[in-house]
N, C-alpha and C positions, 0 to 999 in steps of 0.2 A: 570065098576068100576076098574077091574084089569088093564085095559089100562091106566086109569087115575093115578093109583098108580105108574105104571111103568114110566109114564111121569114125575111125581113128583120126583121120584128117579133119573131119568136121568138128570133133571134140577139141582138137588142138587149136583150131582157128576161130571157133565160135565166140570165145571171149572177146575177140577184137571187134566183133559186130555188137556185142553187148555194151562195150564200154568205148564206143567211138568218141573222139574228141568233140565236145559240143560246140555249137555256134555261140560265141559270146562277143560282146562289144568290148573293145579295148580302148582306153583313153589316150588321147593325144595331150600335148602340153599346152596349157593356157598361154596366150600372148596378150600383151596390152592392147593390141588392135581388135581384140574380141569385143563384139557388141553384146555385153552381158544381159541386156534386156531381152535377148532371144533365148535365154537359158533359165532353167530352174537350178537351184543350188542346194547342196546338202553337205553334211560332214563326210570326209573321206575316212572310213573306218579301217584301221590298221589290223586286219585280220586275215582270214583265209577265204578266198573266193569260192563260193559253193553254188552249184546249180541243182535245183530240184527239177527233175525231168518229168515229174508226174508219178514216177514209180521208184526213183532212186536218187540218192544224193551223191553228186560227183564233183570232182575238182574241175577247173577249167581245162586240165589236160585229159579229162575223161576217166580219171581213176576213181574208184569207189571210195567214198568217205564212210567209214564204219561207225555210224552214229548208233546210239542205243535205240531200240525199237520205240520207246516212249517219245523219243525226240522227233521221229518222222512218221509215226503211224497215223496221225491225224492230218498230215499235210494233204492238200487237195490234188486232184488229178489234172493239174495245169502246170505249165512251165514257170518256175520262179527263179530269179537270179538275186544273189545277195552275198553277204559276208558273214562268216562265222566269227564271232567277236565276243569278248568278255568285258573288257574295260580298256581305257586308254593306256598306252605304254605297257601292254601285256602280251606282246606278240609271241614271245618264246613259249609262254604257257599255252597259248592258243594252238600253235603249230604242234607242240608236244601232245596236246590232248587229241586233236582231230586226226593226227597221222597214225595213231595206234590202230593195229588190225583188230585188237580186242578192246572195245571202248570201256573206259572206267567211269561208272555212273557219277561218282563224287566229283570228277573233273567236268563232265558234261553238264552237270547241274549249274555250272557257272557260265556256260556258253549260250549265247543268243544268236538266232538267225536273223540278221538285219537285212530285210528284203528291200531292194531298190528297183526292181523291174519285174514285169510279168508280160512278156511278149505274146501277142495274139498269134494264132496259127497262120493267119493270112499275112501277117506282118504289114498291116495297113494302118494300125492305130498310131497316132502321134504319141510322143512320150508324155505329153500333158494328159492325154486320155489314159495312158497306161499307168500313170501315177495314181489316178483315181481308181483304176481297176485293181492294182495290187493293194492299195490301202483298204478297199472294200473287202477283197478276198481275205487278207490277213486278219482284219478286225473281226470278220465273221468266224474265224477259227477259234478266237478267244483263248489263245495259248500264250502264256506268259513268256515263253522262250522264243516266240516268233513275233518280230516287231517290224512294222512298216516304217521305212525311213521317211522323215518329213522333208519336203521340198519347199523352198521359198524363192521368191523373186527379189532381185536387187535392181536398183535404179541406175547405177553407174559403176564404172570401174573403181572409183574412189570408195564407194560404199562396199564393194566386194573386198577390197584390200583391208578395210576396217573390220569387216566380218571375219576375214582370215586371221587378222591379228587377235581378235577376241577369242576365236576358237583355239588358236595355238596357245594362248595364255592359259587356257583350261586343259591343255594337254593333248589336243587333237592333232592328228597328222597333217591335215590340210582340208581342202574342199574339193568337191566334184561338181561339175557343171553338165547338165543334160539339156540339149537343145529342145525347146518346147515342142516344136512342130516336126521334129525328126521321126521318121519311121525306124524300126529296128534295122540295124545294119551290122552284120558280123565283121569281125576284124577291127583293125585300127581305124578310128574315125574321129573327125573333129566335131561330130555330134555329141561326143563325150570328152570332156576336158578335165584334167587334174591340175590343181593349183596348190603348191606347197611353199613354205618359207624358204626352201632350198630345192635344188634339182637333185634327182637321183637317177642311177642307171645301173646296168649289170656289166660285169667283166669276168673273164675266165682266169682262174688262178694258174700261174705258170711256174712259180717258184716260191718256196718258203725260205725266208732269210732269217738267220739267227740274230738274237738281240745281244745287247751289251749292257754293262752297268747293272742296274736293277733287273733288267730282263735277260741277263746272261743265263744261258741254258733254256731259254724260252724263245718263242717266235718274236722277232723284233718288227718285222714288216713282211708284206707279201708283194710279189711282182705279179701284176695282172695284165691282161690283154683285152683291149676294147674290140668290138666287132670290126672296126676300121683297121686293126692291126697295130695300133699305137699301144706301147707298153709303158707302164709307170708303176711306182711303188705306193702302197698304202700302209702307213704305220700307226695311224691314230684311230680311235673309236673302239679298240679292243679292250675287253675286260681282262684281268689277270688269268681267269679261267680259260678264256678264249685263246690267250697267248700260250697257255700250257697245252691246249688241244685245238690247234688252229684249223682252218679250212684245209682240205686236201687238194693236191695238185689235180686240176681238171674240174674242180668244183666251180660253180658260178656264184659270185657274191654280189650283193647290192651295196652300193656306196653312195654317199651324198657328196655334192660338190657345189661350187659357186662360180660358174662360168668356166672359160677355158683360157689357157695361155696362148701365145702366138703360135706355138707348135701344135696346138690342138689337144694339149694335156689338161684334164680336169684340174681346176684350182681348188686347193684346200680339201682334197678328197679324204673322206673319213668312212671307215667301215660301218655298215649298218647290220647286215646279217648274211648268212649263207642261204642261198635259195634251195628249197626242197624241190627236187626235180618233178615230183608228182603233183605239186600244188601251185 
């Protein structure tokens, strides 16, 4: 009887060992004091972060991403980090596709795995060396849906801003900077920086507020709370469909903004999307 009880407990808890939250690097925000000559720069792809552990494709939260067999069967037995992406300004399609428990082939045919890192087991390689490593690994696979992200150098902050402007005009979300000589470091780090034409952050939905006029009977705005405890309303950035089916109380949303007021409230805050808890 004791053996049976132990087996039941093992089966109940074993999945947590299978799908432990992986070590990932998280980007800090670029500042004008950054010496960009120390970094390699690439496009920031607005997709879903995906880690290939060598045997499974998981989100940064450790949840399984149910990709079709053909998508992952030829991936190598090494750790890869990247973004599941289709095209610019297509985030809703991407999250809808990759979050399904039963993958739909016709949707996954449009998804690309954009690889931007391949940490070595000893964590001693610089990013500059890892860039060469993941490029070689991915190119050797010869798979049209797995693509190594190209990294470039820039000579000055002015050149970086011009590069950002050029990419954004083409529909890109922004840029990512990897410190050339940095070893892999899990968690939030300034070895990895993000640069966008606006800032963004997450906040918790506290209340749904009714609209008026053309939005009568629909959501007009939401009251959200920042991690600091500051609360403010967001009423722009929503489509009519999103107003008819707004985020739920307790959801976390991503919003964009342009600096802060004297009270610490984000200026010109505008809704971007509701965060999927598992991705």
